PDB file with SEQRES, HELIX, SHEET and CRYST1 records, atoms N, CA, C and O in Angstrom:
SEQRES   1 A   78  UNK UNK UNK UNK UNK UNK UNK UNK UNK UNK UNK UNK UNK          
SEQRES   2 A   78  UNK UNK UNK UNK UNK UNK UNK UNK UNK UNK UNK UNK UNK          
SEQRES   3 A   78  UNK UNK UNK UNK UNK UNK UNK UNK UNK UNK UNK UNK UNK          
SEQRES   4 A   78  UNK UNK UNK UNK UNK UNK UNK UNK UNK UNK UNK UNK UNK          
SEQRES   5 A   78  UNK UNK UNK UNK UNK UNK UNK UNK UNK UNK UNK UNK UNK          
SEQRES   6 A   78  UNK UNK UNK UNK UNK UNK UNK UNK UNK UNK UNK UNK UNK          
HELIX    1 AA1 UNK A    2  UNK A   30  1                                  29    
HELIX    2 AA2 UNK A   32  UNK A   34  5                                   3    
HELIX    3 AA3 UNK A   37  UNK A   39  5                                   3    
HELIX    4 AA4 UNK A   42  UNK A   62  1                                  21    
HELIX    5 AA5 UNK A   66  UNK A   68  5                                   3    
CRYST1    1.000    1.000    1.000  90.00  90.00  90.00 P 1           1          
ATOM      1  N   UNK A   1       1.908 -15.059  28.589  1.00  0.00           N  
ATOM      2  CA  UNK A   1       2.367 -13.949  27.781  1.00  0.00           C  
ATOM      3  C   UNK A   1       3.169 -14.398  26.561  1.00  0.00           C  
ATOM      4  O   UNK A   1       3.458 -13.581  25.687  1.00  0.00           O  
ATOM      5  N   UNK A   2       3.533 -15.668  26.485  1.00  0.00           N  
ATOM      6  CA  UNK A   2       4.293 -16.152  25.335  1.00  0.00           C  
ATOM      7  C   UNK A   2       3.496 -15.959  24.048  1.00  0.00           C  
ATOM      8  O   UNK A   2       4.067 -15.623  23.011  1.00  0.00           O  
ATOM      9  N   UNK A   3       2.182 -16.171  24.109  1.00  0.00           N  
ATOM     10  CA  UNK A   3       1.355 -15.994  22.922  1.00  0.00           C  
ATOM     11  C   UNK A   3       1.388 -14.553  22.459  1.00  0.00           C  
ATOM     12  O   UNK A   3       1.499 -14.286  21.263  1.00  0.00           O  
ATOM     13  N   UNK A   4       1.292 -13.606  23.411  1.00  0.00           N  
ATOM     14  CA  UNK A   4       1.352 -12.190  23.055  1.00  0.00           C  
ATOM     15  C   UNK A   4       2.707 -11.855  22.442  1.00  0.00           C  
ATOM     16  O   UNK A   4       2.767 -11.105  21.468  1.00  0.00           O  
ATOM     17  N   UNK A   5       3.789 -12.393  22.987  1.00  0.00           N  
ATOM     18  CA  UNK A   5       5.113 -12.128  22.442  1.00  0.00           C  
ATOM     19  C   UNK A   5       5.247 -12.711  21.046  1.00  0.00           C  
ATOM     20  O   UNK A   5       5.842 -12.093  20.164  1.00  0.00           O  
ATOM     21  N   UNK A   6       4.691 -13.904  20.847  1.00  0.00           N  
ATOM     22  CA  UNK A   6       4.723 -14.525  19.528  1.00  0.00           C  
ATOM     23  C   UNK A   6       3.946 -13.678  18.527  1.00  0.00           C  
ATOM     24  O   UNK A   6       4.398 -13.468  17.402  1.00  0.00           O  
ATOM     25  N   UNK A   7       2.788 -13.197  18.935  1.00  0.00           N  
ATOM     26  CA  UNK A   7       1.989 -12.330  18.059  1.00  0.00           C  
ATOM     27  C   UNK A   7       2.742 -11.036  17.764  1.00  0.00           C  
ATOM     28  O   UNK A   7       2.758 -10.576  16.622  1.00  0.00           O  
ATOM     29  N   UNK A   8       3.359 -10.453  18.771  1.00  0.00           N  
ATOM     30  CA  UNK A   8       4.118  -9.222  18.582  1.00  0.00           C  
ATOM     31  C   UNK A   8       5.277  -9.451  17.621  1.00  0.00           C  
ATOM     32  O   UNK A   8       5.523  -8.627  16.741  1.00  0.00           O  
ATOM     33  N   UNK A   9       5.986 -10.556  17.780  1.00  0.00           N  
ATOM     34  CA  UNK A   9       7.101 -10.875  16.883  1.00  0.00           C  
ATOM     35  C   UNK A   9       6.613 -10.987  15.437  1.00  0.00           C  
ATOM     36  O   UNK A   9       7.246 -10.451  14.528  1.00  0.00           O  
ATOM     37  N   UNK A  10       5.497 -11.676  15.222  1.00  0.00           N  
ATOM     38  CA  UNK A  10       4.942 -11.836  13.874  1.00  0.00           C  
ATOM     39  C   UNK A  10       4.489 -10.481  13.329  1.00  0.00           C  
ATOM     40  O   UNK A  10       4.723 -10.170  12.161  1.00  0.00           O  
ATOM     41  N   UNK A  11       3.847  -9.683  14.166  1.00  0.00           N  
ATOM     42  CA  UNK A  11       3.402  -8.343  13.766  1.00  0.00           C  
ATOM     43  C   UNK A  11       4.584  -7.507  13.299  1.00  0.00           C  
ATOM     44  O   UNK A  11       4.521  -6.863  12.252  1.00  0.00           O  
ATOM     45  N   UNK A  12       5.648  -7.518  14.067  1.00  0.00           N  
ATOM     46  CA  UNK A  12       6.819  -6.713  13.728  1.00  0.00           C  
ATOM     47  C   UNK A  12       7.508  -7.212  12.458  1.00  0.00           C  
ATOM     48  O   UNK A  12       8.043  -6.413  11.689  1.00  0.00           O  
ATOM     49  N   UNK A  13       7.498  -8.524  12.234  1.00  0.00           N  
ATOM     50  CA  UNK A  13       8.045  -9.068  10.985  1.00  0.00           C  
ATOM     51  C   UNK A  13       7.261  -8.544   9.789  1.00  0.00           C  
ATOM     52  O   UNK A  13       7.840  -8.126   8.787  1.00  0.00           O  
ATOM     53  N   UNK A  14       5.939  -8.570   9.906  1.00  0.00           N  
ATOM     54  CA  UNK A  14       5.102  -8.080   8.809  1.00  0.00           C  
ATOM     55  C   UNK A  14       5.267  -6.578   8.619  1.00  0.00           C  
ATOM     56  O   UNK A  14       5.289  -6.092   7.489  1.00  0.00           O  
ATOM     57  N   UNK A  15       5.382  -5.844   9.719  1.00  0.00           N  
ATOM     58  CA  UNK A  15       5.581  -4.397   9.628  1.00  0.00           C  
ATOM     59  C   UNK A  15       6.898  -4.085   8.918  1.00  0.00           C  
ATOM     60  O   UNK A  15       6.955  -3.198   8.066  1.00  0.00           O  
ATOM     61  N   UNK A  16       7.938  -4.806   9.266  1.00  0.00           N  
ATOM     62  CA  UNK A  16       9.240  -4.623   8.610  1.00  0.00           C  
ATOM     63  C   UNK A  16       9.142  -4.922   7.125  1.00  0.00           C  
ATOM     64  O   UNK A  16       9.702  -4.197   6.302  1.00  0.00           O  
ATOM     65  N   UNK A  17       8.435  -5.984   6.784  1.00  0.00           N  
ATOM     66  CA  UNK A  17       8.248  -6.346   5.375  1.00  0.00           C  
ATOM     67  C   UNK A  17       7.524  -5.224   4.624  1.00  0.00           C  
ATOM     68  O   UNK A  17       7.912  -4.868   3.511  1.00  0.00           O  
ATOM     69  N   UNK A  18       6.481  -4.675   5.228  1.00  0.00           N  
ATOM     70  CA  UNK A  18       5.739  -3.571   4.607  1.00  0.00           C  
ATOM     71  C   UNK A  18       6.626  -2.347   4.471  1.00  0.00           C  
ATOM     72  O   UNK A  18       6.638  -1.708   3.419  1.00  0.00           O  
ATOM     73  N   UNK A  19       7.371  -2.011   5.521  1.00  0.00           N  
ATOM     74  CA  UNK A  19       8.272  -0.850   5.459  1.00  0.00           C  
ATOM     75  C   UNK A  19       9.280  -0.991   4.319  1.00  0.00           C  
ATOM     76  O   UNK A  19       9.573  -0.019   3.623  1.00  0.00           O  
ATOM     77  N   UNK A  20       9.804  -2.190   4.131  1.00  0.00           N  
ATOM     78  CA  UNK A  20      10.769  -2.426   3.054  1.00  0.00           C  
ATOM     79  C   UNK A  20      10.105  -2.276   1.687  1.00  0.00           C  
ATOM     80  O   UNK A  20      10.695  -1.693   0.777  1.00  0.00           O  
ATOM     81  N   UNK A  21       8.897  -2.789   1.532  1.00  0.00           N  
ATOM     82  CA  UNK A  21       8.183  -2.655   0.269  1.00  0.00           C  
ATOM     83  C   UNK A  21       7.869  -1.191  -0.026  1.00  0.00           C  
ATOM     84  O   UNK A  21       8.018  -0.735  -1.160  1.00  0.00           O  
ATOM     85  N   UNK A  22       7.435  -0.459   0.994  1.00  0.00           N  
ATOM     86  CA  UNK A  22       7.134   0.962   0.802  1.00  0.00           C  
ATOM     87  C   UNK A  22       8.377   1.745   0.382  1.00  0.00           C  
ATOM     88  O   UNK A  22       8.300   2.622  -0.478  1.00  0.00           O  
ATOM     89  N   UNK A  23       9.508   1.432   0.981  1.00  0.00           N  
ATOM     90  CA  UNK A  23      10.761   2.108   0.614  1.00  0.00           C  
ATOM     91  C   UNK A  23      11.124   1.811  -0.837  1.00  0.00           C  
ATOM     92  O   UNK A  23      11.566   2.703  -1.560  1.00  0.00           O  
ATOM     93  N   UNK A  24      10.940   0.569  -1.265  1.00  0.00           N  
ATOM     94  CA  UNK A  24      11.231   0.217  -2.653  1.00  0.00           C  
ATOM     95  C   UNK A  24      10.290   0.943  -3.610  1.00  0.00           C  
ATOM     96  O   UNK A  24      10.723   1.446  -4.647  1.00  0.00           O  
ATOM     97  N   UNK A  25       9.008   0.999  -3.265  1.00  0.00           N  
ATOM     98  CA  UNK A  25       8.046   1.698  -4.109  1.00  0.00           C  
ATOM     99  C   UNK A  25       8.386   3.185  -4.180  1.00  0.00           C  
ATOM    100  O   UNK A  25       8.316   3.788  -5.251  1.00  0.00           O  
ATOM    101  N   UNK A  26       8.755   3.779  -3.042  1.00  0.00           N  
ATOM    102  CA  UNK A  26       9.112   5.197  -3.041  1.00  0.00           C  
ATOM    103  C   UNK A  26      10.330   5.452  -3.927  1.00  0.00           C  
ATOM    104  O   UNK A  26      10.363   6.427  -4.678  1.00  0.00           O  
ATOM    105  N   UNK A  27      11.319   4.582  -3.838  1.00  0.00           N  
ATOM    106  CA  UNK A  27      12.503   4.721  -4.681  1.00  0.00           C  
ATOM    107  C   UNK A  27      12.158   4.617  -6.160  1.00  0.00           C  
ATOM    108  O   UNK A  27      12.676   5.375  -6.980  1.00  0.00           O  
ATOM    109  N   UNK A  28      11.289   3.681  -6.494  1.00  0.00           N  
ATOM    110  CA  UNK A  28      10.868   3.528  -7.880  1.00  0.00           C  
ATOM    111  C   UNK A  28      10.100   4.753  -8.352  1.00  0.00           C  
ATOM    112  O   UNK A  28      10.287   5.209  -9.480  1.00  0.00           O  
ATOM    113  N   UNK A  29       9.243   5.281  -7.500  1.00  0.00           N  
ATOM    114  CA  UNK A  29       8.509   6.499  -7.835  1.00  0.00           C  
ATOM    115  C   UNK A  29       9.461   7.675  -8.029  1.00  0.00           C  
ATOM    116  O   UNK A  29       9.312   8.453  -8.972  1.00  0.00           O  
ATOM    117  N   UNK A  30      10.435   7.801  -7.137  1.00  0.00           N  
ATOM    118  CA  UNK A  30      11.426   8.875  -7.254  1.00  0.00           C  
ATOM    119  C   UNK A  30      12.173   8.796  -8.583  1.00  0.00           C  
ATOM    120  O   UNK A  30      12.606   9.813  -9.123  1.00  0.00           O  
ATOM    121  N   UNK A  31      12.320   7.577  -9.103  1.00  0.00           N  
ATOM    122  CA  UNK A  31      13.001   7.362 -10.391  1.00  0.00           C  
ATOM    123  C   UNK A  31      11.988   7.337 -11.541  1.00  0.00           C  
ATOM    124  O   UNK A  31      12.289   6.836 -12.625  1.00  0.00           O  
ATOM    125  N   UNK A  32      10.790   7.878 -11.302  1.00  0.00           N  
ATOM    126  CA  UNK A  32       9.738   7.945 -12.326  1.00  0.00           C  
ATOM    127  C   UNK A  32       9.434   6.572 -12.910  1.00  0.00           C  
ATOM    128  O   UNK A  32       9.184   6.417 -14.106  1.00  0.00           O  
ATOM    129  N   UNK A  33       9.465   5.583 -12.021  1.00  0.00           N  
ATOM    130  CA  UNK A  33       9.166   4.203 -12.398  1.00  0.00           C  
ATOM    131  C   UNK A  33      10.053   3.728 -13.544  1.00  0.00           C  
ATOM    132  O   UNK A  33       9.641   2.947 -14.402  1.00  0.00           O  
ATOM    133  N   UNK A  34      11.286   4.229 -13.525  1.00  0.00           N  
ATOM    134  CA  UNK A  34      12.319   3.838 -14.493  1.00  0.00           C  
ATOM    135  C   UNK A  34      11.920   4.098 -15.943  1.00  0.00           C  
ATOM    136  O   UNK A  34      12.336   3.378 -16.851  1.00  0.00           O  
ATOM    137  N   UNK A  35      11.117   5.125 -16.149  1.00  0.00           N  
ATOM    138  CA  UNK A  35      10.710   5.490 -17.501  1.00  0.00           C  
ATOM    139  C   UNK A  35      11.094   6.944 -17.749  1.00  0.00           C  
ATOM    140  O   UNK A  35      10.698   7.833 -16.996  1.00  0.00           O  
ATOM    141  N   UNK A  36      11.859   7.179 -18.797  1.00  0.00           N  
ATOM    142  CA  UNK A  36      12.220   8.545 -19.180  1.00  0.00           C  
ATOM    143  C   UNK A  36      10.975   9.222 -19.759  1.00  0.00           C  
ATOM    144  O   UNK A  36      10.234   8.596 -20.517  1.00  0.00           O  
ATOM    145  N   UNK A  37      10.732  10.495 -19.412  1.00  0.00           N  
ATOM    146  CA  UNK A  37       9.529  11.172 -19.909  1.00  0.00           C  
ATOM    147  C   UNK A  37       9.337  11.069 -21.424  1.00  0.00           C  
ATOM    148  O   UNK A  37       8.202  10.982 -21.893  1.00  0.00           O  
ATOM    149  N   UNK A  38      10.409  11.078 -22.183  1.00  0.00           N  
ATOM    150  CA  UNK A  38      10.293  10.976 -23.640  1.00  0.00           C  
ATOM    151  C   UNK A  38       9.863   9.581 -24.101  1.00  0.00           C  
ATOM    152  O   UNK A  38       9.454   9.409 -25.249  1.00  0.00           O  
ATOM    153  N   UNK A  39       9.952   8.604 -23.230  1.00  0.00           N  
ATOM    154  CA  UNK A  39       9.644   7.226 -23.597  1.00  0.00           C  
ATOM    155  C   UNK A  39       8.275   6.746 -23.099  1.00  0.00           C  
ATOM    156  O   UNK A  39       7.888   5.607 -23.361  1.00  0.00           O  
ATOM    157  N   UNK A  40       7.549   7.598 -22.392  1.00  0.00           N  
ATOM    158  CA  UNK A  40       6.259   7.180 -21.820  1.00  0.00           C  
ATOM    159  C   UNK A  40       5.268   6.864 -22.935  1.00  0.00           C  
ATOM    160  O   UNK A  40       5.119   7.624 -23.892  1.00  0.00           O  
ATOM    161  N   UNK A  41       4.587   5.711 -22.788  1.00  0.00           N  
ATOM    162  CA  UNK A  41       3.517   5.351 -23.713  1.00  0.00           C  
ATOM    163  C   UNK A  41       2.334   4.837 -22.896  1.00  0.00           C  
ATOM    164  O   UNK A  41       2.418   4.724 -21.673  1.00  0.00           O  
ATOM    165  N   UNK A  42       1.244   4.530 -23.572  1.00  0.00           N  
ATOM    166  CA  UNK A  42       0.017   4.152 -22.868  1.00  0.00           C  
ATOM    167  C   UNK A  42       0.168   2.864 -22.058  1.00  0.00           C  
ATOM    168  O   UNK A  42      -0.571   2.661 -21.094  1.00  0.00           O  
ATOM    169  N   UNK A  43       1.082   2.017 -22.416  1.00  0.00           N  
ATOM    170  CA  UNK A  43       1.342   0.833 -21.598  1.00  0.00           C  
ATOM    171  C   UNK A  43       1.837   1.212 -20.218  1.00  0.00           C  
ATOM    172  O   UNK A  43       1.450   0.601 -19.222  1.00  0.00           O  
ATOM    173  N   UNK A  44       2.706   2.235 -20.157  1.00  0.00           N  
ATOM    174  CA  UNK A  44       3.193   2.715 -18.864  1.00  0.00           C  
ATOM    175  C   UNK A  44       2.041   3.300 -18.045  1.00  0.00           C  
ATOM    176  O   UNK A  44       1.956   3.095 -16.834  1.00  0.00           O  
ATOM    177  N   UNK A  45       1.159   4.028 -18.726  1.00  0.00           N  
ATOM    178  CA  UNK A  45      -0.001   4.609 -18.045  1.00  0.00           C  
ATOM    179  C   UNK A  45      -0.857   3.492 -17.446  1.00  0.00           C  
ATOM    180  O   UNK A  45      -1.286   3.587 -16.296  1.00  0.00           O  
ATOM    181  N   UNK A  46      -1.099   2.459 -18.205  1.00  0.00           N  
ATOM    182  CA  UNK A  46      -1.885   1.335 -17.711  1.00  0.00           C  
ATOM    183  C   UNK A  46      -1.222   0.633 -16.538  1.00  0.00           C  
ATOM    184  O   UNK A  46      -1.892   0.243 -15.582  1.00  0.00           O  
ATOM    185  N   UNK A  47       0.093   0.471 -16.609  1.00  0.00           N  
ATOM    186  CA  UNK A  47       0.825  -0.148 -15.501  1.00  0.00           C  
ATOM    187  C   UNK A  47       0.664   0.669 -14.221  1.00  0.00           C  
ATOM    188  O   UNK A  47       0.392   0.121 -13.153  1.00  0.00           O  
ATOM    189  N   UNK A  48       0.836   1.997 -14.343  1.00  0.00           N  
ATOM    190  CA  UNK A  48       0.713   2.851 -13.149  1.00  0.00           C  
ATOM    191  C   UNK A  48      -0.712   2.861 -12.629  1.00  0.00           C  
ATOM    192  O   UNK A  48      -0.923   2.865 -11.416  1.00  0.00           O  
ATOM    193  N   UNK A  49      -1.696   2.866 -13.520  1.00  0.00           N  
ATOM    194  CA  UNK A  49      -3.091   2.828 -13.085  1.00  0.00           C  
ATOM    195  C   UNK A  49      -3.361   1.542 -12.298  1.00  0.00           C  
ATOM    196  O   UNK A  49      -4.062   1.560 -11.286  1.00  0.00           O  
ATOM    197  N   UNK A  50      -2.805   0.440 -12.769  1.00  0.00           N  
ATOM    198  CA  UNK A  50      -2.977  -0.837 -12.065  1.00  0.00           C  
ATOM    199  C   UNK A  50      -2.311  -0.790 -10.687  1.00  0.00           C  
ATOM    200  O   UNK A  50      -2.900  -1.215  -9.693  1.00  0.00           O  
ATOM    201  N   UNK A  51      -1.091  -0.275 -10.636  1.00  0.00           N  
ATOM    202  CA  UNK A  51      -0.397  -0.154  -9.350  1.00  0.00           C  
ATOM    203  C   UNK A  51      -1.187   0.741  -8.400  1.00  0.00           C  
ATOM    204  O   UNK A  51      -1.327   0.425  -7.218  1.00  0.00           O  
ATOM    205  N   UNK A  52      -1.699   1.852  -8.911  1.00  0.00           N  
ATOM    206  CA  UNK A  52      -2.472   2.788  -8.076  1.00  0.00           C  
ATOM    207  C   UNK A  52      -3.722   2.109  -7.531  1.00  0.00           C  
ATOM    208  O   UNK A  52      -4.075   2.302  -6.368  1.00  0.00           O  
ATOM    209  N   UNK A  53      -4.390   1.322  -8.357  1.00  0.00           N  
ATOM    210  CA  UNK A  53      -5.591   0.619  -7.905  1.00  0.00           C  
ATOM    211  C   UNK A  53      -5.254  -0.386  -6.802  1.00  0.00           C  
ATOM    212  O   UNK A  53      -5.993  -0.506  -5.825  1.00  0.00           O  
ATOM    213  N   UNK A  54      -4.151  -1.103  -6.954  1.00  0.00           N  
ATOM    214  CA  UNK A  54      -3.746  -2.055  -5.918  1.00  0.00           C  
ATOM    215  C   UNK A  54      -3.427  -1.333  -4.603  1.00  0.00           C  
ATOM    216  O   UNK A  54      -3.822  -1.785  -3.529  1.00  0.00           O  
ATOM    217  N   UNK A  55      -2.723  -0.228  -4.698  1.00  0.00           N  
ATOM    218  CA  UNK A  55      -2.402   0.545  -3.492  1.00  0.00           C  
ATOM    219  C   UNK A  55      -3.658   1.154  -2.876  1.00  0.00           C  
ATOM    220  O   UNK A  55      -3.771   1.239  -1.653  1.00  0.00           O  
ATOM    221  N   UNK A  56      -4.606   1.579  -3.718  1.00  0.00           N  
ATOM    222  CA  UNK A  56      -5.862   2.128  -3.213  1.00  0.00           C  
ATOM    223  C   UNK A  56      -6.620   1.069  -2.411  1.00  0.00           C  
ATOM    224  O   UNK A  56      -7.216   1.383  -1.380  1.00  0.00           O  
ATOM    225  N   UNK A  57      -6.602  -0.168  -2.872  1.00  0.00           N  
ATOM    226  CA  UNK A  57      -7.267  -1.238  -2.125  1.00  0.00           C  
ATOM    227  C   UNK A  57      -6.650  -1.374  -0.726  1.00  0.00           C  
ATOM    228  O   UNK A  57      -7.357  -1.580   0.261  1.00  0.00           O  
ATOM    229  N   UNK A  58      -5.331  -1.256  -0.666  1.00  0.00           N  
ATOM    230  CA  UNK A  58      -4.634  -1.365   0.616  1.00  0.00           C  
ATOM    231  C   UNK A  58      -4.958  -0.175   1.507  1.00  0.00           C  
ATOM    232  O   UNK A  58      -5.291  -0.351   2.679  1.00  0.00           O  
ATOM    233  N   UNK A  59      -4.863   1.048   0.956  1.00  0.00           N  
ATOM    234  CA  UNK A  59      -5.119   2.229   1.789  1.00  0.00           C  
ATOM    235  C   UNK A  59      -6.588   2.301   2.193  1.00  0.00           C  
ATOM    236  O   UNK A  59      -6.890   2.720   3.310  1.00  0.00           O  
ATOM    237  N   UNK A  60      -7.508   1.904   1.319  1.00  0.00           N  
ATOM    238  CA  UNK A  60      -8.915   1.889   1.710  1.00  0.00           C  
ATOM    239  C   UNK A  60      -9.135   0.955   2.902  1.00  0.00           C  
ATOM    240  O   UNK A  60      -9.862   1.301   3.833  1.00  0.00           O  
ATOM    241  N   UNK A  61      -8.520  -0.210   2.878  1.00  0.00           N  
ATOM    242  CA  UNK A  61      -8.665  -1.147   3.988  1.00  0.00           C  
ATOM    243  C   UNK A  61      -8.005  -0.599   5.258  1.00  0.00           C  
ATOM    244  O   UNK A  61      -8.580  -0.674   6.343  1.00  0.00           O  
ATOM    245  N   UNK A  62      -6.805  -0.052   5.115  1.00  0.00           N  
ATOM    246  CA  UNK A  62      -6.070   0.439   6.285  1.00  0.00           C  
ATOM    247  C   UNK A  62      -6.745   1.639   6.941  1.00  0.00           C  
ATOM    248  O   UNK A  62      -6.710   1.790   8.163  1.00  0.00           O  
ATOM    249  N   UNK A  63      -7.363   2.497   6.116  1.00  0.00           N  
ATOM    250  CA  UNK A  63      -7.962   3.728   6.645  1.00  0.00           C  
ATOM    251  C   UNK A  63      -9.486   3.679   6.680  1.00  0.00           C  
ATOM    252  O   UNK A  63     -10.141   4.698   6.900  1.00  0.00           O  
ATOM    253  N   UNK A  64     -10.048   2.487   6.461  1.00  0.00           N  
ATOM    254  CA  UNK A  64     -11.508   2.302   6.515  1.00  0.00           C  
ATOM    255  C   UNK A  64     -12.219   3.263   5.567  1.00  0.00           C  
ATOM    256  O   UNK A  64     -13.162   3.959   5.944  1.00  0.00           O  
ATOM    257  N   UNK A  65     -11.740   3.277   4.331  1.00  0.00           N  
ATOM    258  CA  UNK A  65     -12.321   4.130   3.305  1.00  0.00           C  
ATOM    259  C   UNK A  65     -12.846   3.263   2.171  1.00  0.00           C  
ATOM    260  O   UNK A  65     -12.678   2.043   2.179  1.00  0.00           O  
ATOM    261  N   UNK A  66     -13.488   3.910   1.186  1.00  0.00           N  
ATOM    262  CA  UNK A  66     -14.000   3.162   0.042  1.00  0.00           C  
ATOM    263  C   UNK A  66     -14.952   2.068   0.497  1.00  0.00           C  
ATOM    264  O   UNK A  66     -15.811   2.304   1.346  1.00  0.00           O  
ATOM    265  N   UNK A  67     -14.806   0.884  -0.057  1.00  0.00           N  
ATOM    266  CA  UNK A  67     -15.714  -0.211   0.302  1.00  0.00           C  
ATOM    267  C   UNK A  67     -15.546  -0.669   1.747  1.00  0.00           C  
ATOM    268  O   UNK A  67     -16.379  -1.412   2.266  1.00  0.00           O  
ATOM    269  N   UNK A  68     -14.475  -0.231   2.394  1.00  0.00           N  
ATOM    270  CA  UNK A  68     -14.222  -0.605   3.788  1.00  0.00           C  
ATOM    271  C   UNK A  68     -14.752   0.425   4.778  1.00  0.00           C  
ATOM    272  O   UNK A  68     -14.601   0.263   5.989  1.00  0.00           O  
ATOM    273  N   UNK A  69     -15.369   1.479   4.266  1.00  0.00           N  
ATOM    274  CA  UNK A  69     -15.887   2.532   5.139  1.00  0.00           C  
ATOM    275  C   UNK A  69     -17.106   1.999   5.900  1.00  0.00           C  
ATOM    276  O   UNK A  69     -17.901   1.220   5.376  1.00  0.00           O  
ATOM    277  N   UNK A  70     -17.218   2.438   7.124  1.00  0.00           N  
ATOM    278  CA  UNK A  70     -18.363   2.048   7.941  1.00  0.00           C  
ATOM    279  C   UNK A  70     -19.571   2.871   7.558  1.00  0.00           C  
ATOM    280  O   UNK A  70     -19.561   3.571   6.546  1.00  0.00           O  
ATOM    281  N   UNK A  71     -20.614   2.787   8.368  1.00  0.00           N  
ATOM    282  CA  UNK A  71     -21.804   3.608   8.111  1.00  0.00           C  
ATOM    283  C   UNK A  71     -21.419   5.081   8.034  1.00  0.00           C  
ATOM    284  O   UNK A  71     -20.435   5.514   8.634  1.00  0.00           O  
ATOM    285  N   UNK A  72     -22.200   5.829   7.296  1.00  0.00           N  
ATOM    286  CA  UNK A  72     -21.889   7.247   7.085  1.00  0.00           C  
ATOM    287  C   UNK A  72     -21.639   7.944   8.411  1.00  0.00           C  
ATOM    288  O   UNK A  72     -22.436   7.846   9.344  1.00  0.00           O  
ATOM    289  N   UNK A  73     -20.514   8.651   8.478  1.00  0.00           N  
ATOM    290  CA  UNK A  73     -20.180   9.420   9.673  1.00  0.00           C  
ATOM    291  C   UNK A  73     -19.374   8.648  10.700  1.00  0.00           C  
ATOM    292  O   UNK A  73     -18.923   9.219  11.693  1.00  0.00           O  
ATOM    293  N   UNK A  74     -19.185   7.342  10.468  1.00  0.00           N  
ATOM    294  CA  UNK A  74     -18.377   6.559  11.407  1.00  0.00           C  
ATOM    295  C   UNK A  74     -17.332   5.803  10.628  1.00  0.00           C  
ATOM    296  O   UNK A  74     -17.432   5.651   9.411  1.00  0.00           O  
ATOM    297  N   UNK A  75     -16.331   5.332  11.334  1.00  0.00           N  
ATOM    298  CA  UNK A  75     -15.300   4.506  10.729  1.00  0.00           C  
ATOM    299  C   UNK A  75     -15.428   3.126  11.309  1.00  0.00           C  
ATOM    300  O   UNK A  75     -15.491   2.962  12.527  1.00  0.00           O  
ATOM    301  N   UNK A  76     -15.467   2.124  10.443  1.00  0.00           N  
ATOM    302  CA  UNK A  76     -15.589   0.754  10.935  1.00  0.00           C  
ATOM    303  C   UNK A  76     -14.339   0.363  11.705  1.00  0.00           C  
ATOM    304  O   UNK A  76     -13.242   0.838  11.413  1.00  0.00           O  
ATOM    305  N   UNK A  77     -14.514  -0.492  12.676  1.00  0.00           N  
ATOM    306  CA  UNK A  77     -13.390  -0.992  13.439  1.00  0.00           C  
ATOM    307  C   UNK A  77     -12.911  -0.045  14.521  1.00  0.00           C  
ATOM    308  O   UNK A  77     -11.888  -0.285  15.162  1.00  0.00           O  
ATOM    309  N   UNK A  78     -13.654   1.029  14.721  1.00  0.00           N  
ATOM    310  CA  UNK A  78     -13.224   1.975  15.769  1.00  0.00           C  
ATOM    311  C   UNK A  78     -14.343   2.280  16.711  1.00  0.00           C  
ATOM    312  O   UNK A  78     -14.165   3.054  17.652  1.00  0.00           O  
TER     313      UNK A  78                                                      
END                                                                             
């Protein structure tokens, strides 16, 4: 069972790391990504589009969507 405990410990470390990153992202979003509405320009739009695409890659993988979706009507990995 030591191997299972080691795996669980590593899993929980990664989960904690993800939880911390999500909290930071949420805080940044709550602060409108530190951009005042009067100061928004197309560079900010491009930055957010890039961030959204990176997050979409993660959520697609986690929820078996997009390119990670299984055959029609099923979810891969389940």
